[in-house]
NUGU-690934 format. One record per residue: z, x, y of N, C-alpha, C in turn. Coordinates in pm, whole numbers, padded with zeros to 5 digits, always signed. Each point is the difference from the previous one (the first is absolute). Example, Ala and Ser with C-alpha at 12.3 -4.5 7.8 and 13.67 -1.06 7.14 Angstrom:
2
+00780+01319-00569+00000-00089+00119+00000+00090+00120 -00072-00035+00105+00006+00082+00119+00073-00077+00109 
END
This chain:
375
+12803+00581+00663-00064-00074+00110+00056-00141+00010 +00020-00060-00118+00053-00136+00003+00139+00000+00062 +00079+00101-00037+00134+00007+00054-00002+00023+00151 -00088+00090+00038-00010+00033+00143-00047-00122+00080 -00095-00076-00058-00051-00119+00069+00111-00104+00015 +00075-00020-00108+00112-00097+00007+00103+00042+00102 +00027+00128+00005+00098+00051+00097-00051-00021+00142 -00130+00019+00018-00060-00017+00133+00010-00145+00045 -00026-00092-00094+00010-00142+00035+00143-00039+00034 +00096+00053-00080+00140-00030+00030+00039+00054+00137 -00051+00114+00036+00030+00058+00131-00055-00088+00111 -00127-00050-00021-00059-00088+00101+00082-00128+00014 +00045-00054-00114+00082-00121+00005+00130+00025+00072 +00059+00117-00027+00126+00034+00065-00018+00013+00150 -00108+00064+00040-00028+00018+00144-00023-00135+00067 -00081-00087-00069-00028-00132+00057+00127-00081+00013 +00085+00005-00105+00127-00074+00002+00089+00049+00113 +00008+00133+00015+00081+00056+00107-00054-00042+00135 -00133-00003+00014-00063-00039+00127+00031-00145+00034 -00011-00087-00104+00031-00141+00021+00145-00019+00039 +00088+00073-00066+00143-00012+00030+00029+00047+00143 -00060+00115+00036+00021+00050+00135-00056-00095+00103 -00111-00067-00034-00063-00093+00093+00082-00126+00018 +00058-00048-00111+00074-00127+00006+00145+00020+00044 +00053+00123-00018+00140+00023+00034+00032-00033+00146 -00083+00042+00096+00028-00039+00139-00005-00150+00020 -00090-00069-00076-00007-00145+00013+00129-00065-00047 +00051+00054-00113+00125-00053-00054+00113+00023+00100 +00002+00121+00057+00099+00029+00101-00014-00094+00119 -00125-00028+00037-00026-00090+00112+00050-00139-00028 -00021-00049-00122+00048-00133-00037+00151-00005+00003 +00061+00105-00059+00146+00004-00002+00056+00009+00142 -00067+00079+00083+00045+00014+00137-00009-00131+00075 -00111-00074-00019-00015-00131+00066+00105-00098-00050 +00027+00006-00132+00102-00088-00058+00136+00031+00060 +00029+00130+00015+00128+00039+00058+00010-00047+00144 -00114+00011+00072+00002-00046+00140+00026-00149+00007 -00061-00076-00093+00023-00145-00001+00145-00032-00029 +00060+00076-00095+00140-00023-00033+00089+00030+00119 -00031+00112+00069+00079+00034+00118-00016-00105+00107 -00124-00051+00012-00026-00103+00100+00079-00127-00030 +00005-00037-00131+00076-00119-00038+00148+00019+00028 +00050+00122-00023+00141+00026+00025+00030-00007+00150 -00098+00036+00083+00020+00002+00144+00003-00140+00059 -00055-00098-00072-00003-00137+00050+00142-00058-00005 +00048-00042+00115+00134-00060+00008-00017-00150+00013 +00034-00078-00103-00019-00145+00010+00083-00059+00112 +00121+00056+00022+00087-00043+00109+00123+00090+00004 +00066+00001+00114+00128+00069+00009+00115-00093-00032 -00018-00127+00032+00103-00098-00032-00061-00138-00004 +00064-00090-00077-00046-00138-00010+00121-00093-00001 -00027-00126+00034+00105-00102-00002-00066-00135-00016 +00062-00085-00081-00042-00140-00012+00124-00086+00014 -00003-00094+00096+00114-00087+00022-00044-00145+00011 +00095-00089-00029-00020-00142+00029+00038-00021+00145 -00087-00064+00076+00015-00002+00146+00120-00080+00047 +00032-00110-00064+00106-00088+00049+00138+00063-00015 +00027+00059-00113+00132+00056-00028+00009+00150+00021 -00114+00068-00001+00001+00146+00007+00029+00065-00133 +00001-00077-00107+00029+00054-00132-00106+00101-00041 +00045+00116-00044-00090+00106-00042-00047-00026-00144 -00129-00009-00019-00057-00024-00132-00049+00129-00066 -00046+00092+00083-00045+00130-00053+00005+00100+00114 +00036+00123-00030+00011+00102+00105-00005+00140-00059 -00049+00092+00081+00003+00142-00035+00005+00080+00130 +00099+00086+00013+00019+00082+00120+00007-00087+00126 +00057-00119-00013-00006-00096+00111+00081+00043+00122 +00092+00095-00015+00079+00048+00113-00051+00133+00054 -00111+00046-00051-00058+00126+00046-00066-00020+00136 +00041+00078+00098-00062-00008+00132-00138+00063-00002 -00100-00076+00043-00138+00049+00003-00060-00026+00137 -00117+00057+00023-00072-00024+00126-00072-00135-00012 +00037-00098+00081-00054-00135-00018-00133-00026+00068 -00041+00090+00090-00123-00023+00078+00007-00137+00069 -00105-00080-00011-00007-00126+00076+00093-00109-00051 +00070+00022-00110+00104-00093-00042+00103-00015+00112 +00012+00104+00084+00089-00002+00116-00026-00123+00088 -00126-00042+00009-00036-00112+00089+00067-00131-00041 +00049-00008-00122+00075-00120-00040+00124-00017+00087 +00067+00110+00032+00117-00010+00087-00041-00032+00143 -00110+00058+00046-00052-00033+00133-00026-00150+00010 -00063-00055-00104-00032-00142-00001+00127-00086-00011 +00097+00045-00080+00123-00078-00017+00076-00012+00132 +00015+00110+00072+00071-00005+00127-00072-00091+00098 -00133+00007+00002-00077-00086+00089+00022-00147-00035 -00005-00034-00129+00016-00140-00041+00142-00049+00027 +00099+00085-00019+00138-00040+00028+00020-00028+00149 -00063+00079+00085+00012-00023+00144-00079-00123+00044 -00111-00025-00066-00074-00124+00026+00084-00120-00040 +00066+00011-00114+00084-00109-00051+00117-00030+00093 +00047+00103+00072+00111-00017+00094-00047-00029+00143 -00132-00021+00016-00059-00031+00130+00017+00111+00103 +00015+00123-00046+00007+00114+00090-00141+00038+00044 -00093-00004-00092-00142+00018+00030-00076-00117-00060 -00128-00012+00033-00079-00114-00045-00138+00045-00046 -00055-00073-00093-00131+00036-00055-00109-00005+00106 +00020-00080+00104-00101-00010+00106+00018+00104+00110 +00101+00087-00013+00017+00109+00097-00126+00084+00006 -00040+00039+00122-00117+00086+00016+00048+00144+00016 -00058+00086-00082+00040+00141-00001-00115+00085+00053 +00030+00084+00097-00099+00092+00056+00010+00134-00070 -00110+00049-00055+00000+00124-00076+00030+00119+00091 +00099+00078-00038+00036+00120+00075-00092+00116-00039 +00009+00105+00076-00080+00120-00030+00042+00058-00134 +00131+00004-00026+00049+00057-00125-00044-00084-00120 +00006-00132+00013-00043-00087-00110-00149+00017-00029 -00080+00023+00104-00144+00013-00017-00040+00131-00066 +00092+00095-00003-00031+00133-00055+00052+00020-00141 +00052-00106-00062+00049+00010-00137-00118+00008-00096 +00011+00087-00098-00110+00019-00095+00020-00076-00129 -00074+00042-00103+00008-00064-00130-00060-00138-00001 +00050-00086-00089-00047-00139-00011+00033-00074+00130 -00101-00057+00066+00023-00061+00130-00105-00105+00032 +00024-00070+00110-00099-00097+00051-00058+00050+00131 +00025+00126+00030-00061+00070+00114+00032-00068+00132 +00130-00021+00024+00044-00054+00127-00034+00097+00113 -00045-00055+00111-00033+00081+00117+00109-00017+00105 +00026+00106+00073+00101-00005+00104-00032-00113+00098 +00099-00083+00026-00017-00111+00091-00050-00127-00066 -00044+00009-00126-00050-00118-00072+00117-00093-00031 -00023-00131+00012+00107-00099-00016-00023-00084-00125 +00110-00020-00075-00003-00083-00119+00130-00079-00008 -00007-00114-00070+00124-00074-00025+00079+00069-00111 +00130-00024+00003+00084+00054-00107-00048-00053-00135 -00044-00124-00003-00050-00059-00125-00116+00082-00057 -00097+00035+00085-00116+00076-00047+00040+00138-00049 +00092+00064+00071+00042+00134-00042+00078-00005-00131 +00084-00102-00017+00073-00015-00125-00095-00023-00116 -00101-00081+00020-00101-00023-00105-00066+00131-00040 -00033+00083+00098-00068+00126-00031+00092+00097-00073 +00132-00011+00023+00095+00086-00071+00011-00043-00146 +00017-00129-00023+00022-00049-00136-00129+00003-00082 -00111-00040+00058-00126-00006-00075-00062+00138-00016 -00013+00071+00112-00079+00123+00001+00082+00127+00016 +00133-00012+00009+00088+00116+00010-00033+00088+00122 -00018-00063+00115-00042+00072+00121+00115+00080+00060 -00018+00132+00007+00102+00088+00056+00017-00022+00150 -00112-00016+00071+00008-00016+00144+00067-00133+00038 -00026-00105-00077+00065-00128+00027+00150+00009-00023 +00042+00072-00104+00143+00018-00027+00068+00067+00119 -00066+00099+00054+00057+00074+00114+00010-00091+00122 -00104-00079+00024-00001-00090+00116+00109-00106-00012 +00018-00055-00119+00104-00101-00022+00139+00061+00019 +00020+00121-00051+00128+00069+00016+00032+00022+00147 -00099+00040+00077+00021+00021+00145+00035-00132+00069 -00065-00107-00042+00025-00131+00062+00143-00046-00026 +00052+00028-00118+00134-00047-00037+00110+00088+00059 -00015+00131-00011+00110+00091+00035-00026+00083+00125 -00116-00011+00060-00031+00080+00118-00074+00128-00034 +00038+00064-00107-00075+00115-00051+00023+00012-00150 -00087+00075-00066+00002+00008-00146+00127+00067-00052 +00051+00097+00074+00120+00071-00044+00120-00094-00006 +00013-00085+00099+00110-00097+00000-00017-00100-00113 -00124-00034-00031-00025-00094-00109+00038+00061-00134 -00022+00129-00018+00039+00067-00124+00150-00011-00022 +00078+00007+00107+00144-00018-00011+00034-00140-00052 -00074-00100+00048+00020-00135-00051-00033-00008-00149 -00104+00069-00041-00041+00000-00141+00109+00058-00089 +00054+00114+00041+00105+00064-00080+00128-00082-00001 +00030-00065+00111+00118-00086+00006-00016-00119-00095 -00119-00061-00001-00023-00115-00088+00002+00043-00146 -00053+00117-00029+00002+00051-00137+00143+00018-00049 +00086+00049+00086+00141+00017-00036+00066-00134-00025 -00030-00098+00084+00057-00134-00017-00042-00063-00132 -00122+00029-00043-00052-00057-00124+00046+00077-00124 +00066+00112+00020+00045+00079-00115-00109+00090-00057 -00096+00037+00083-00108+00089-00044+00050+00144+00011 +00073+00044-00101+00074+00127+00008-00085+00124-00019 -00121-00017-00048-00089+00116-00021-00120-00005+00092 +00022-00045+00123-00109-00017+00096+00035+00068+00132 -00101+00063+00059+00012+00055+00134-00136-00008+00068 -00005-00071+00113-00124-00015+00074-00007+00103+00113 -00120+00054+00021-00020+00092+00112-00114-00047+00090 -00079-00096-00047-00100-00062+00087-00025-00144-00043 -00084-00071+00075-00013-00145-00019-00115-00039-00093 -00081+00098-00042-00120-00034-00077-00019+00078-00128 +00085+00100-00027-00008+00074-00125-00093+00118+00001 -00060+00032+00115-00088+00116+00007+00078+00128-00027 -00065+00102-00059+00071+00126-00026+00037+00069+00131 +00117+00061+00006+00042+00069+00123-00072+00134+00013 +00026+00067+00111-00056+00133+00017+00066+00101-00092 -00053+00120+00002+00052+00106-00087+00148+00027+00028 +00075+00016-00110+00142+00033+00006+00085-00108+00067 -00050-00123+00001+00077-00110+00056+00046-00093-00113 +00112-00069+00018+00048-00092-00106-00099-00112-00023 +00005-00057-00119-00094-00105-00037+00073-00128-00035 -00073-00111-00001+00056-00127-00046+00039+00012-00146 +00112-00064-00037+00043-00002-00139+00039-00142-00037 -00035-00040-00121+00039-00132-00050-00009+00001-00152 +00094-00067-00064-00003-00012-00145-00066-00131-00039 -00038-00011-00126-00057-00125-00051+00101-00113+00010 +00127+00031-00027+00107-00100+00013+00006-00055+00141 -00005+00090+00099+00008-00043+00139-00124-00079+00041 -00115+00038-00053-00122-00076+00028+00011-00142-00055 +00066-00013-00115+00023-00133-00057+00093-00083+00086 +00106+00061+00052+00092-00070+00090-00074-00047+00124 -00080+00088+00058-00076-00033+00120-00101-00111-00027 -00066+00006-00114-00099-00103-00035+00065-00137-00013 +00119-00006-00059+00069-00128-00016+00030-00065+00135 +00029+00081+00100+00023-00054+00134-00129-00046+00064 -00106+00078-00017-00125-00028+00070-00070-00125-00053 +00011-00025-00130-00070-00116-00057+00064-00133+00040 +00113+00005+00070+00062-00123+00048-00081-00065+00113 -00094+00074+00055-00077-00049+00114-00138-00047-00046 -00024-00132+00003-00128-00055-00049-00122+00059+00069 +00012+00033+00128-00114+00056+00072-00038+00138-00054 +00100+00078-00036-00027+00131-00062-00075-00019-00131 +00044-00097-00081-00064-00024-00128-00142-00054+00019 -00021-00080+00103-00134-00050+00028-00094+00116+00035 +00045+00089+00086-00083+00114+00038-00021+00096-00117 +00105+00026-00077-00013+00097-00108-00088-00051-00114 -00024-00131-00003-00089-00058-00101-00142-00016+00051 -00025+00043+00124-00132-00014+00062-00086+00124-00030 -00116-00021-00058-00088+00112-00034-00067+00059+00123 -00054-00087+00084-00073+00045+00119+00030-00095+00115 +00003+00054+00122+00025-00083+00117-00066+00066+00122 -00050-00081+00094-00063+00056+00120+00104+00058+00095 -00041+00101+00074+00084+00063+00101-00089+00037+00117 +00056+00001+00120-00076+00031+00121-00122-00092+00012 +00031-00132-00005-00103-00104+00012-00109+00012-00106 +00037+00049-00116-00094+00007-00111-00085+00125-00004 +00013+00088+00097-00079+00124-00001+00055+00102-00098 +00122-00024-00047+00064+00089-00097+00060-00088-00110 -00022+00037-00123+00051-00078-00114+00116+00074-00065 +00113-00068-00007+00115+00055-00070-00020-00017-00150 +00018+00106-00075-00016-00004-00146+00132+00036-00066 +00044-00087-00090+00128+00021-00065-00006+00122-00091 +00103+00084+00007+00004+00122-00080+00048-00025-00144 +00044-00123-00028+00049-00035-00134-00115-00057-00082 -00059+00080-00085-00117-00043-00077+00036-00091-00118 +00130-00023-00023+00040-00091-00107-00016-00147+00041 -00018-00026+00128-00019-00137+00046-00127-00058-00062 +00014-00115-00064-00114-00063-00065-00030+00056-00138 +00070+00106-00039-00024+00062-00130+00120-00012-00094 +00110-00046+00054+00120-00021-00081+00058-00135+00037 +00015-00086-00097+00042-00138+00027+00138-00003+00066 +00007-00070+00111+00126-00015+00072+00024+00105+00106 -00083+00104+00007+00020+00109+00096-00018-00049+00143 +00099+00027+00086-00011-00039+00140+00062+00102+00096 +00014+00122-00040+00052+00104+00091+00040+00125-00080 +00044+00109+00066+00064-00008+00129-00043+00118+00087 +00008+00127-00049-00032+00115+00085-00035+00121-00084 -00102+00073+00048-00038+00126-00064+00038+00116+00092 -00003+00121-00056+00027+00118+00080-00070+00122-00057 -00047+00088+00090-00062+00126-00045-00010+00101+00113 +00036+00121-00029-00054+00118+00067+00007+00113-00101 -00067+00110+00028-00024+00102-00102+00126+00052-00065 +00103+00028+00078+00122+00055-00058+00087-00107-00065 -00018-00125+00039+00081-00109-00055-00057-00055-00129 -00132+00011-00018-00064-00065-00112-00022-00148+00030 -00033-00076-00103-00033-00142+00014+00116-00087-00046 +00038-00096+00084+00112-00089-00034-00039-00145+00026 +00074-00090-00060-00021-00143+00025+00128-00078-00028 +00024-00098+00085+00100-00104-00027-00080-00128-00018 -00004-00050-00122-00083-00116-00034+00087-00116-00044 -00034-00119+00045+00076-00118-00041-00096-00110-00042 +00043-00075-00101-00081-00110-00053+00094-00111-00044 -00052-00122+00003+00079-00115-00041-00078-00087-00097 +00065-00035-00109-00056-00093-00098+00105-00107-00029 -00037-00125+00025+00093-00113-00010+00120+00028+00090 +00120+00003-00055+00119+00021+00084+00054+00143-00011 -00080+00090-00053+00043+00139-00018-00080+00093+00091 +00071+00067+00091-00063+00101+00085+00055+00137-00037 -00089+00095-00020+00036+00136-00033-00048+00095+00108 +00071+00112+00013-00039+00106+00093-00008+00130-00080 -00114+00066+00006-00019+00129-00067-00019+00109+00105 +00066+00112-00023-00010+00115+00091-00048+00120-00079 -00104+00063+00048-00050+00125-00060-00009+00102+00113 +00073+00111-00013+00006+00101+00105-00058+00132-00049 -00084+00059+00083-00046+00138-00022-00096+00020-00114 -00095-00090-00018-00101+00020-00104-00104+00100+00049 -00067+00066-00095-00098+00103+00037-00139-00056+00024 -00020-00128-00027-00132-00060+00021+00016-00145+00043 -00089-00044+00087+00009-00137+00052-00007-00103-00112 -00096+00016-00090-00014-00097-00110+00123-00002-00089 +00066+00115-00014+00116+00009-00086+00114-00087+00051 +00024+00001+00132+00109-00081+00054-00024-00149-00026 -00128-00044+00018-00031-00140-00025+00014-00033-00148 -00042+00092-00085+00011-00021-00144+00146-00012-00042 +00086+00087+00052+00142-00003-00036+00067-00126+00053 -00033-00039+00124+00059-00121+00056-00043-00123-00080 -00125-00004-00035-00052-00111-00081+00068-00004-00136 +00020+00117-00060+00064+00007-00131+00145-00050+00007 +00071+00043+00102+00139-00042+00017+00011-00151+00018 -00082-00055+00088+00005-00143+00028-00039-00082-00123 -00107+00044-00068-00043-00073-00120+00109-00001-00106 +00066+00115-00017+00110+00008-00096+00113-00095+00040 +00035-00001+00127+00109-00086+00046-00029-00147-00020 -00122-00043+00031-00034-00141-00017-00007-00038-00149 -00035+00096-00082-00005-00026-00144+00140-00010-00060 +00092+00079+00051+00131+00013-00062+00105-00097+00054 -00012-00044+00124+00108-00075+00063-00045-00137+00050 +00098-00091+00007-00023-00132+00059+00133-00058+00043 -00007-00093+00095+00118-00075+00041+00018-00120-00091 +00123-00023-00042+00028-00118-00082+00116-00077+00061 -00003-00132-00015+00109-00087+00045+00094-00020-00118 +00115+00064+00007+00094-00006-00112+00054-00141-00022 +00006-00077+00108+00046-00137-00014-00093-00084-00084 -00127+00040-00007-00097-00074-00079-00002+00043-00146 +00022+00128-00022-00010+00049-00138+00135+00012-00069 +00109+00002+00080+00133+00012-00057+00088-00114+00051 +00033-00094-00084+00086-00111+00038+00146+00040-00023 +00084-00006+00103+00142+00033-00020+00062-00090-00106 +00079+00059-00088+00061-00076-00109+00107-00096+00053 +00080+00046+00094+00108-00082+00051-00045-00072+00127 -00006-00132-00006-00053-00075+00113+00099-00104+00053 +00125+00002-00050+00102-00094+00047+00133+00074+00023 +00077-00048+00098+00131+00057+00030+00101-00115+00002 +00120+00025-00055+00105-00102-00002+00053-00025+00141 +00032-00127+00030+00054-00038+00130+00141-00056-00021 +00097+00057+00071+00139-00047-00006+00025-00104+00110 +00071-00108-00038+00040-00104+00095-00120-00069+00066 -00108-00006-00073-00118-00064+00055-00033-00128-00072 -00089-00079+00059-00044-00122-00065-00083+00029-00123 -00068+00118+00001-00075+00043-00117+00063+00125-00058 -00010+00014-00128+00062+00113-00068-00080+00130+00014 -00130-00014+00016-00086+00119+00010-00100-00021+00114 -00056+00112+00045-00105-00004+00101-00114+00089-00048 -00122-00048+00019-00116+00078-00042-00035+00104+00107 -00046+00115-00043-00040+00107+00093-00145+00040-00029 -00062+00055+00101-00138+00049-00016-00024+00112+00101 -00105+00078-00024-00039+00104+00095-00072-00066+00118 +00048+00027+00120-00061-00061+00117-00132+00065+00035 -00011+00132-00021-00121+00074+00033-00052+00071-00125 -00128+00033+00003-00058+00074-00112+00054+00142-00001 +00013+00055-00117+00048+00137-00016-00115+00081-00058 -00063+00083+00086-00117+00076-00043+00039+00144-00029 -00072+00058-00092+00025+00139-00037-00132+00067-00033 -00011+00127+00039-00117+00080-00034+00026+00067-00134 -00080-00032-00100+00024+00052-00135-00129+00055-00060 +00017+00086-00097-00115+00047-00077-00053-00117-00081 -00129-00008-00009-00060-00108-00078+00047+00008-00145 +00045-00112-00051+00051-00004-00136+00150+00015-00008 +00063+00043+00112+00145+00020-00003+00078-00124+00041 -00068-00101+00055+00072-00119+00048+00083-00065-00110 -00050+00002-00123+00072-00063-00111+00125+00078-00038 +00008+00125+00043+00113+00084-00036+00108-00001+00108 -00016-00085+00102+00096-00008+00108+00087-00124-00017 +00130+00018+00014+00091-00113-00008+00061-00025+00138 +00031-00125+00030+00061-00037+00126+00126-00081-00028 +00110+00040+00062+00126-00070-00019+00055-00042+00135 +00040-00127+00009+00060-00050+00122+00150+00021-00004 +00054+00067+00100+00144+00021+00007+00060-00115+00082 +00072-00089-00067+00055-00120+00063+00148-00014-00035 +00075-00069+00086+00142-00025-00035+00009-00095-00119 +00110+00010-00075+00020-00089-00115+00018-00145+00046 +00065-00018+00117+00024-00134+00050+00015+00004+00152 -00027-00113+00063+00016-00013+00144+00083-00124+00028 +00062-00003+00117+00085-00113+00038-00076-00090+00098 +00006-00129-00024-00063-00097+00089+00065+00010+00139 -00072-00034+00108-00136-00055-00003-00107+00109-00015 -00111-00037-00059-00115+00088-00018-00118-00065+00070 -00064+00075+00089-00113-00054+00076-00132+00045-00061 -00102-00083+00016-00135+00039-00042-00045+00119+00084 -00056+00100-00064-00045+00119+00072+00106+00106+00017 +00120-00026-00050+00109+00098+00012-00036+00126-00079 +00030+00118+00061-00036+00126-00063+00120+00063-00069 -00024+00057-00117+00099+00079-00071-00049+00144-00009 +00056+00072-00094-00039+00140-00016-00150+00011-00022 -00059+00101+00060-00144+00020-00014-00036+00028-00145 -00120-00042-00037-00047+00027-00136-00015+00150-00020 +00028+00042-00119-00004+00142-00032-00102+00024-00110 -00094+00092+00026-00104+00030-00098+00035+00126-00078 -00009-00007-00127+00022+00116-00085-00135+00045-00053 -00036+00124+00032-00134+00049-00036+00009+00086-00125 -00070-00042-00100+00002+00073-00127-00109+00106-00007 -00113-00023+00068-00115+00088-00021-00047+00071+00126 +00030-00054+00118-00060+00054+00120+00104+00072+00084 -00031+00122+00040+00087+00077+00084-00033-00028+00146 +00092-00059+00074-00026-00034+00138+00042+00110+00096 +00040+00113-00053+00031+00113+00088-00129+00058+00053 +00010+00087+00101-00119+00067+00051-00059-00066+00122 +00077-00081+00072-00052-00058+00123-00013+00110+00105 -00099-00015+00087-00013+00093+00111+00102-00036+00105 +00106+00075+00010+00105-00031+00096+00074+00127+00038 
END
């Protein structure tokens, strides 16, 4: 009986254990399945298709990945629309006070817009503000019509200007970056080309003023333009430039910031989430400002040879100096590793005039690679 009782208890324990295992096994599978789904989800997140970080003045590339890959730029396209408009304003072909009457086609543009109505009149200034601040598709179309007569002719101007600038991985098919219809070609632009375009656009102070504006009234204040660049006011020095998005293109941004005498441009193309593009742009810019600075070599490096012999002169030697400052963009900490040598003749024949120029100074760079300009 004792044996039988013990066997019975062991059987009950075995059954209970099996029941618990069978009960928990689906839960374990469920946990593993959820974990696998999370892993797959993380793998599906695309931080970006391409990135670029450049110094704005020289175009020197500081960091890049897939920068020549052609991607769908979405509203980044409007940078070229704005550039052509500003260039024509600068040449007095059109004027900011020009009054533009909204066409039927411009009033029917979808996506991000300021809801222009057919026959509604606005100044070119107001429409340009709405393009740069709020990325208005309808305003872009109206401006293109005003400049070229119709949007199709304006697209030809865009592609011509892109070729002139050396934007070799770019092709425009419309003026605002909206996705085309089914089986139709789409806008293409690389991060490198977006950087080239940005360098041209930031030359216009009015563009920079608008791109740094968070909110502005439109249509006599009944409509408020809201800047699509959420980094404004959240990243020191941020003052532009343009965002882009549609479903097939993903989220992109061309962001520029200036600290002291250093301006950087960051490009993030084709991110899978809006916050991700801002995060990547912020990371690139922060890294650039941390790593690089402009230095005046004339201040930190004194040329060793500062006199030249003079033949047949009243004085035997003449003192020389650098007339202008010699600035260089260097990695922080590398300035001490850079040497500068002045290439000068051994002797000169009198007469020698004050301000006379000889061979240009030659800089020998020990630590910094100056290759990689956008050109």
